[in-house]
RODO-2510 file (C-alpha; in nm, 4 decimals, decimal comma):
residues 396
     n   res          X          Y          Z
     1     m     0,0000     0,0000     0,0000
     2     n     0,1227     0,3483    -0,0890
     3     i    -0,1409     0,6083     0,0056
     4     f    -0,1087     0,9834     0,0696
     5     n    -0,3549     1,2366     0,2060
     6     s    -0,2548     1,4847    -0,0622
     7     l     0,0418     1,5190    -0,3034
     8     g    -0,1723     1,5234    -0,6160
     9     s    -0,3664     1,2105    -0,5217
    10     n    -0,6683     1,3190    -0,7294
    11     y    -0,4662     1,2647    -1,0489
    12     t    -0,4023     0,9424    -1,2364
    13     l    -0,1367     0,9412    -1,5089
    14     t    -0,4061     0,9844    -1,7744
    15     e    -0,5571     1,2803    -1,5916
    16     a    -0,2156     1,4379    -1,5388
    17     l    -0,1441     1,4228    -1,9124
    18     k    -0,4925     1,5456    -2,0043
    19     f    -0,4453     1,8450    -1,7734
    20     t    -0,1743     1,9816    -2,0028
    21     l    -0,3126     1,8796    -2,3422
    22     d    -0,6791     1,9867    -2,3467
    23     l    -0,7178     2,2701    -2,5996
    24     s    -1,0897     2,3539    -2,5552
    25     r    -1,0037     2,6532    -2,3430
    26     r    -1,2166     2,9551    -2,4290
    27     s    -1,5355     2,7522    -2,4729
    28     a    -1,4559     2,5725    -2,1481
    29     r    -1,4496     2,9040    -1,9568
    30     l    -1,8006     2,9838    -2,0735
    31     q    -1,9146     2,6325    -1,9878
    32     a    -1,7650     2,6482    -1,6378
    33     a    -1,9252     2,9870    -1,5758
    34     g    -2,2612     2,8486    -1,6834
    35     i    -2,2365     2,5496    -1,4500
    36     l    -2,1513     2,7725    -1,1545
    37     k    -2,4262     3,0214    -1,2399
    38     n    -2,6809     2,7403    -1,2504
    39     r    -2,5599     2,6163    -0,9116
    40     y    -2,5254     2,9489    -0,7275
    41     g    -2,7488     3,1914    -0,9163
    42     r    -2,4966     3,4467    -1,0451
    43     n    -2,1967     3,4664    -1,2743
    44     p    -1,8608     3,3794    -1,1166
    45     v    -1,5501     3,5946    -1,1133
    46     f    -1,2536     3,3603    -1,1635
    47     t    -0,9275     3,4160    -0,9769
    48     y    -0,5957     3,2350    -0,9621
    49     k    -0,6285     3,1459    -0,5912
    50     g    -0,9192     3,0819    -0,3591
    51     r    -0,7765     3,3294    -0,1078
    52     e    -0,7770     3,5952    -0,3788
    53     a    -1,1477     3,5275    -0,4299
    54     l    -1,2077     3,5620    -0,0567
    55     r    -1,0149     3,8887    -0,0362
    56     l    -1,2072     4,0174    -0,3394
    57     a    -1,5374     3,9244    -0,1765
    58     l    -1,4478     4,1240     0,1345
    59     t    -1,3170     4,4329    -0,0435
    60     s    -1,6141     4,4420    -0,2814
    61     m    -1,8589     4,4647     0,0101
    62     k    -1,7369     4,8137     0,0998
    63     l    -1,7008     4,7370     0,4690
    64     p    -1,5316     4,9989     0,6901
    65     p    -1,1522     4,9681     0,7141
    66     g    -1,0521     4,7577     1,0123
    67     s    -1,3838     4,5735     1,0241
    68     g    -1,3855     4,2508     1,2199
    69     v    -1,4460     3,9296     1,0262
    70     a    -1,5663     3,6368     1,2368
    71     i    -1,4173     3,3056     1,1275
    72     c    -1,3917     2,9486     1,2453
    73     g    -1,1068     2,9209     1,4949
    74     y    -0,9975     2,6004     1,3253
    75     t    -0,8921     2,7056     0,9795
    76     c    -0,6175     2,7605     0,7236
    77     i    -0,3731     3,0492     0,7092
    78     a    -0,5099     3,1291     0,3629
    79     v    -0,8298     3,2596     0,5265
    80     w    -0,6291     3,4746     0,7669
    81     q    -0,4167     3,6031     0,4760
    82     a    -0,7235     3,7031     0,2743
    83     i    -0,8817     3,8950     0,5612
    84     t    -0,5693     4,0857     0,6598
    85     a    -0,4885     4,1617     0,2939
    86     a    -0,8361     4,3189     0,2707
    87     g    -0,7441     4,5527     0,5574
    88     m    -0,9720     4,3771     0,8057
    89     v    -0,9260     4,1947     1,1352
    90     p    -0,9859     3,8196     1,1812
    91     v    -1,1936     3,7332     1,4881
    92     f    -1,1445     3,3690     1,5846
    93     l    -1,4526     3,1845     1,7133
    94     d    -1,3894     2,8624     1,9015
    95     i    -1,5417     2,5429     1,7722
    96     d    -1,7662     2,2769     1,9133
    97     p    -1,5188     1,9858     1,9203
    98     g    -1,7936     1,7476     1,8130
    99     t    -1,8797     1,9347     1,4910
   100     l    -1,5584     2,1285     1,4086
   101     h    -1,7668     2,4448     1,3593
   102     f    -1,8513     2,7515     1,5651
   103     s    -2,2142     2,7867     1,6680
   104     a    -2,4671     3,0666     1,6432
   105     v    -2,4442     3,1007     2,0217
   106     t    -2,0688     3,1584     1,9999
   107     l    -2,1196     3,4182     1,7263
   108     k    -2,3850     3,5976     1,9291
   109     k    -2,1515     3,6206     2,2285
   110     a    -1,8687     3,7487     2,0100
   111     l    -2,0853     4,0320     1,8787
   112     k    -2,1295     4,1613     2,2338
   113     t    -1,7547     4,1817     2,2997
   114     r    -1,6398     4,2604     1,9431
   115     p    -1,8917     4,5101     1,8014
   116     a    -1,6574     4,5862     1,5089
   117     i    -1,7521     4,2518     1,3497
   118     r    -1,9112     4,3345     1,0138
   119     a    -1,8768     4,0034     0,8293
   120     v    -1,8927     3,6299     0,9020
   121     i    -1,7290     3,3478     0,7079
   122     v    -1,8663     2,9930     0,7305
   123     q    -1,6291     2,7235     0,5976
   124     n    -1,7923     2,3780     0,6449
   125     t    -1,4745     2,2128     0,7708
   126     l    -1,3617     1,9096     0,5660
   127     g    -1,6934     1,9226     0,3816
   128     f    -1,9148     1,8592     0,6860
   129     p    -2,2002     2,1120     0,7039
   130     a    -2,2228     2,3855     0,9623
   131     d    -2,5658     2,4699     1,1042
   132     i    -2,5874     2,7850     0,8971
   133     a    -2,9553     2,8782     0,9389
   134     p    -2,9249     3,0398     1,2862
   135     i    -2,5939     3,2002     1,1864
   136     a    -2,7578     3,3513     0,8777
   137     d    -3,0437     3,4776     1,0939
   138     i    -2,7998     3,6565     1,3275
   139     c    -2,6231     3,8103     1,0276
   140     r    -2,9500     3,9311     0,8810
   141     r    -3,0697     4,0863     1,2068
   142     n    -2,7368     4,2593     1,2691
   143     g    -2,6623     4,3738     0,9161
   144     l    -2,3553     4,1506     0,8794
   145     a    -2,2215     4,0244     0,5499
   146     l    -2,2249     3,6435     0,5292
   147     i    -1,9679     3,4691     0,3111
   148     e    -1,9745     3,0962     0,2417
   149     d    -1,6242     2,9578     0,1897
   150     l    -1,6702     2,6355    -0,0063
   151     a    -1,3029     2,5428    -0,0358
   152     h    -1,3916     2,2143     0,1410
   153     s    -1,7573     2,1827     0,0644
   154     t    -1,8710     2,2124    -0,2965
   155     g    -2,1791     1,9907    -0,3038
   156     t    -2,2447     1,9904     0,0707
   157     l    -2,6047     2,0160     0,1970
   158     y    -2,6906     2,2114     0,5096
   159     p    -2,9081     2,0533     0,7820
   160     d    -3,2103     2,2509     0,6560
   161     g    -3,1679     2,0980     0,3086
   162     r    -3,0248     2,3994     0,1293
   163     n    -2,7170     2,3615    -0,0857
   164     a    -2,3966     2,5114     0,0468
   165     g    -2,3428     2,8294    -0,1505
   166     t    -2,7093     2,9322    -0,1661
   167     v    -2,7414     3,1130     0,1663
   168     g    -2,4820     3,3882     0,2007
   169     d    -2,4208     3,7230     0,0328
   170     a    -2,1153     3,5821    -0,1447
   171     v    -1,9746     3,2388    -0,2217
   172     c    -1,6024     3,1681    -0,2523
   173     l    -1,4598     2,8586    -0,4190
   174     s    -1,1119     2,7108    -0,4287
   175     f    -0,9840     2,4813    -0,7028
   176     s    -0,6442     2,4289    -0,5443
   177     q    -0,4450     2,1112    -0,4884
   178     d    -0,6279     1,8249    -0,3182
   179     k    -0,9597     2,0058    -0,2930
   180     l    -1,2892     1,8580    -0,4112
   181     i    -1,2507     2,0595    -0,7301
   182     d    -0,8802     2,0095    -0,7990
   183     c    -0,7288     2,2145    -1,0824
   184     v    -0,3936     2,2626    -0,9026
   185     s    -0,4816     2,6323    -0,8668
   186     g    -0,7863     2,8486    -0,9116
   187     g    -1,0747     3,0113    -0,7333
   188     a    -1,3953     3,2023    -0,7906
   189     v    -1,6303     3,4390    -0,6125
   190     i    -2,0021     3,4674    -0,6791
   191     f    -2,1885     3,7704    -0,5442
   192     r    -2,5335     3,6285    -0,4855
   193     r    -2,7325     3,9396    -0,3970
   194     t    -2,6223     4,1607    -0,6857
   195     e    -2,4289     4,1090    -1,0071
   196     r    -2,1231     4,2953    -0,8783
   197     k    -1,8152     4,3552    -1,0852
   198     a    -1,4670     4,3810    -0,9425
   199     t    -1,3460     4,7409    -0,9477
   200     e    -0,9758     4,6589    -0,9321
   201     r    -0,7568     4,5577    -1,2216
   202     f    -0,6598     4,1925    -1,2288
   203     g    -0,2999     4,0893    -1,2690
   204     s    -0,1665     3,7886    -1,4564
   205     v     0,0016     3,4672    -1,3472
   206     g     0,3667     3,4433    -1,4458
   207     r     0,4668     3,1847    -1,7033
   208     i     0,7082     3,0116    -1,4681
   209     q     0,4334     2,9642    -1,2103
   210     q     0,2000     2,8319    -1,4787
   211     m     0,4689     2,5866    -1,5876
   212     k     0,5059     2,4630    -1,2297
   213     d     0,1297     2,4154    -1,2021
   214     c     0,1230     2,2341    -1,5348
   215     l     0,3898     1,9899    -1,4180
   216     y     0,2460     1,9344    -1,0701
   217     p     0,0103     1,6420    -1,1487
   218     l     0,2785     1,4557    -1,3429
   219     l     0,5556     1,5188    -1,0896
   220     t     0,3399     1,4119    -0,7964
   221     f     0,2217     1,1019    -0,9818
   222     i     0,5859     0,9998    -1,0270
   223     i     0,6629     1,0737    -0,6605
   224     r     0,3687     0,8708    -0,5292
   225     s     0,4192     0,5786    -0,7667
   226     a     0,7907     0,5460    -0,6965
   227     y     0,7937     0,6564    -0,3336
   228     p     0,9413     0,3342    -0,1883
   229     y     1,1919     0,3073    -0,4759
   230     g     1,3484     0,6527    -0,4945
   231     g     1,0361     0,8647    -0,5169
   232     k     1,1080     1,0051    -0,1723
   233     v     1,4477     1,1311    -0,2899
   234     f     1,2926     1,2692    -0,6093
   235     h     1,0314     1,4479    -0,3967
   236     a     1,3030     1,6135    -0,1896
   237     l     1,4923     1,7207    -0,5009
   238     v     1,1975     1,8816    -0,6811
   239     k     1,0914     2,0579    -0,3601
   240     k     1,4408     2,1959    -0,3072
   241     s     1,4595     2,3093    -0,6692
   242     g     1,1362     2,5055    -0,6313
   243     l     0,9813     2,3157    -0,9201
   244     l     0,7016     2,1646    -0,7101
   245     t     0,4310     2,4254    -0,6648
   246     t     0,2809     2,4569    -0,3156
   247     p    -0,0663     2,5749    -0,2092
   248     i     0,0701     2,8102     0,0583
   249     g     0,2870     3,0733    -0,1053
   250     s     0,4671     3,3784     0,0243
   251     e     0,2201     3,6313    -0,1199
   252     k     0,1633     3,9289     0,1057
   253     s    -0,0531     4,1630    -0,1007
   254     l    -0,2764     3,8905    -0,2489
   255     s    -0,3402     4,1024    -0,5569
   256     t    -0,6113     3,9432    -0,7679
   257     r    -0,4967     3,7525    -1,0755
   258     n    -0,6952     3,6110    -1,3647
   259     l    -0,7196     3,2348    -1,3862
   260     p    -0,5576     3,1443    -1,7211
   261     d    -0,7732     2,9636    -1,9754
   262     w    -0,5811     2,6371    -1,9759
   263     y    -0,6878     2,5514    -1,6174
   264     i    -1,0558     2,5650    -1,7115
   265     p    -1,1112     2,2365    -1,9019
   266     r    -1,0084     2,0485    -1,5882
   267     l    -1,2547     2,2645    -1,3913
   268     v    -1,5381     2,1677    -1,6257
   269     r    -1,4571     1,7986    -1,5886
   270     e    -1,4418     1,8299    -1,2106
   271     l    -1,7767     2,0103    -1,1906
   272     t    -1,9397     1,7651    -1,4322
   273     n    -1,8240     1,4651    -1,2277
   274     l    -1,8902     1,6215    -0,8879
   275     n    -2,2052     1,4311    -0,7931
   276     a    -2,0502     1,0926    -0,8707
   277     d    -1,7402     1,1894    -0,6749
   278     l    -1,9495     1,2911    -0,3733
   279     i    -2,1274     0,9538    -0,3710
   280     r    -1,7922     0,7751    -0,3857
   281     r    -1,6440     0,9863    -0,1034
   282     q    -1,9490     0,9292     0,1155
   283     s    -1,9251     0,5533     0,0675
   284     i    -1,5601     0,5613     0,1804
   285     a    -1,6498     0,7772     0,4806
   286     r    -1,9106     0,5180     0,5833
   287     v    -1,6444     0,2463     0,5757
   288     y    -1,4312     0,4460     0,8191
   289     a    -1,7298     0,5258     1,0417
   290     r    -1,8388     0,1600     1,0641
   291     n    -1,4998    -0,0021     1,1102
   292     l    -1,2938     0,2244     1,3369
   293     p    -1,3064     0,2292     1,7188
   294     e    -1,5945     0,4376     1,8532
   295     v    -1,3558     0,6365     2,0716
   296     m    -1,2048     0,7921     1,7556
   297     i    -1,5327     0,8803     1,5859
   298     l    -1,7258     1,2092     1,6019
   299     p    -2,0918     1,0936     1,6057
   300     a    -2,2330     1,4223     1,4742
   301     l    -2,0178     1,3934     1,1645
   302     v    -2,1263     1,0348     1,1017
   303     i    -2,4879     1,1532     1,0984
   304     d    -2,3899     1,4213     0,8483
   305     i    -2,2150     1,1900     0,5988
   306     p    -2,5151     1,1822     0,3572
   307     r    -2,5068     1,5652     0,3449
   308     s    -2,1304     1,6051     0,3436
   309     a    -1,8798     1,6462     0,0627
   310     c    -1,6433     1,4315     0,2763
   311     l    -1,3231     1,5980     0,1591
   312     r    -1,1500     1,3894     0,4251
   313     f    -1,2822     1,1834     0,7133
   314     p    -1,1678     1,3232     1,0496
   315     v    -1,0980     1,1111     1,3558
   316     l    -0,9513     1,2094     1,6925
   317     v    -0,6652     0,9963     1,8204
   318     k    -0,4708     1,0081     2,1442
   319     n    -0,0998     0,9530     2,0834
   320     r    -0,1632     1,0686     1,7297
   321     d     0,2031     1,1016     1,6361
   322     r     0,2664     0,7365     1,7245
   323     l    -0,0142     0,6290     1,4926
   324     l     0,1187     0,8485     1,2120
   325     r     0,4649     0,6935     1,2427
   326     v     0,3275     0,3382     1,2388
   327     m     0,1042     0,4061     0,9393
   328     k     0,3865     0,5756     0,7495
   329     r     0,6054     0,2670     0,7906
   330     q     0,3203     0,0706     0,6316
   331     g     0,2920     0,3070     0,3351
   332     v    -0,0045     0,5149     0,4552
   333     h     0,1074     0,8772     0,4782
   334     l    -0,1397     1,0723     0,6939
   335     g     0,0909     1,3492     0,8163
   336     d    -0,0712     1,6246     0,6052
   337     i    -0,3345     1,7165     0,8629
   338     w    -0,6184     1,9649     0,8145
   339     y    -0,5742     2,1139     1,0660
   340     d    -0,2751     2,0677     1,2967
   341     a    -0,3308     2,4087     1,4636
   342     p    -0,6152     2,6595     1,5066
   343     v    -0,4626     2,8459     1,2112
   344     a    -0,2783     2,5862     1,0082
   345     p    -0,0239     2,4786     0,9181
   346     r     0,1291     2,4971     1,2639
   347     k     0,4643     2,6175     1,1279
   348     f     0,2928     2,9406     1,0183
   349     l     0,0826     2,9946     1,3308
   350     s     0,3257     3,2456     1,4835
   351     r     0,2869     3,4679     1,1765
   352     t    -0,0805     3,5210     1,2517
   353     t    -0,2723     3,7214     1,5122
   354     y    -0,4042     3,4111     1,6850
   355     r    -0,3405     3,4379     2,0605
   356     g    -0,5013     3,1349     2,2216
   357     e    -0,8643     3,2351     2,1764
   358     c    -0,9808     2,8845     2,0827
   359     p    -0,8920     2,6167     2,3409
   360     n    -1,1326     2,3628     2,1913
   361     a    -0,9671     2,3996     1,8527
   362     e    -0,6243     2,3538     2,0096
   363     k    -0,7284     2,0263     2,1708
   364     v    -0,8814     1,8978     1,8480
   365     a    -0,5730     2,0009     1,6484
   366     d    -0,3516     1,7923     1,8765
   367     m    -0,5612     1,4795     1,8130
   368     m    -0,6802     1,5271     1,4546
   369     v    -0,6103     1,2629     1,1905
   370     n    -0,7588     1,2919     0,8414
   371     l    -0,8372     0,9752     0,6519
   372     p    -0,8305     1,0001     0,2725
   373     t    -1,1375     0,9878     0,0503
   374     h    -0,9701     1,1066    -0,2720
   375     r    -0,9744     0,9198    -0,6022
   376     g    -0,6711     0,7145    -0,5129
   377     v    -0,8782     0,5375    -0,2460
   378     n    -1,1707     0,2984    -0,2793
   379     t    -1,3811     0,1153    -0,0215
   380     e    -1,1437    -0,1830    -0,0137
   381     t    -0,8459     0,0457     0,0478
   382     a    -1,0427     0,2189     0,3241
   383     r    -1,1150    -0,1162     0,4921
   384     e    -0,7466    -0,2037     0,4842
   385     i    -0,6591     0,1342     0,6394
   386     c    -0,9152     0,0623     0,9124
   387     e    -0,7634    -0,2801     0,9793
   388     r    -0,4183    -0,1285     1,0230
   389     i    -0,5460     0,1424     1,2553
   390     n    -0,7390    -0,1137     1,4575
   391     r    -0,4309    -0,3327     1,4962
   392     w    -0,2368    -0,0326     1,6217
   393     h    -0,5210     0,0674     1,8549
   394     g    -0,5448    -0,2846     1,9956
   395     s    -0,1749    -0,2931     2,0754
   396     a    -0,1434     0,0648     2,2035
***
């Protein structure tokens, strides 16, 4: 077995080659825009990164400078980057450790102590739906902008039956590496209340960066396939050379860039196949839920599997690092954890303004393990992963 949580695992060799060779580019852009308009009600504005789309959503809402933006206190640094680049202040809301989301009650309390909050972002962690209805009600009554960040959750259904992306004032999408919609890079924002147009000029993506993105599926396929036989060394070499593109860059300004045409055919294929992919991911999540020790499972998330996009299946494990080491020796690489800190990755946490506001998120981050549901995994693979975890758990 040779399984990774990420590292281009959504790409087979055929898909990696197709990514670079599809020439139906301009027509594909129109087709992708039409699919997203049908799903979310308005035309999308495409960007090169999901965080650029999020920053654009915030700046286009004309909020006062320095406005507070309430976010899940268990998130990615890309969200923090987008908010600060927009000239606003992230306000971290602690999570319910059983759902991985903040609640309407937590938001209501935050508004009393942080009256500068003018916007709220709901992210549906790992594809599992937040209870958005009461959050949306609070936003409506207090005049707050509500943004749905669907980086993890394209295709998710909320508990009240509405589709994720059909509730807020704006919807942000990410098409980055290892997401549900995986085009190596890309993002979009849809302004649902009005057909807004971005007032700023968009930049362009450099040719070297485009080349790196183009090579990413093929390079990572080689790394994964040959990992026990020199792929690990090859991985280290291409990382050191800077040839392997990474989702977390060093951008500070987050200026908005157009998504080049050649990424779009992959986007169309991903959107077209989304429903089938969701069914497959949910079936894998059920295997994990039924076969792993109850002590690791979050019951609320199991209930939500039929509504979830199941980007990954989260479990909480004491002595997590021991499990990760054992699984790695057996060819199951689970070390890429979403999230290993309240603002992840942990190595970047000190760069942010997080100052211990979310103790629940910290506890969850120390125990979190993500189990893969990507296209490199099927139900039989998931059962084998469960067997290996259970053997470790029985001997621990």
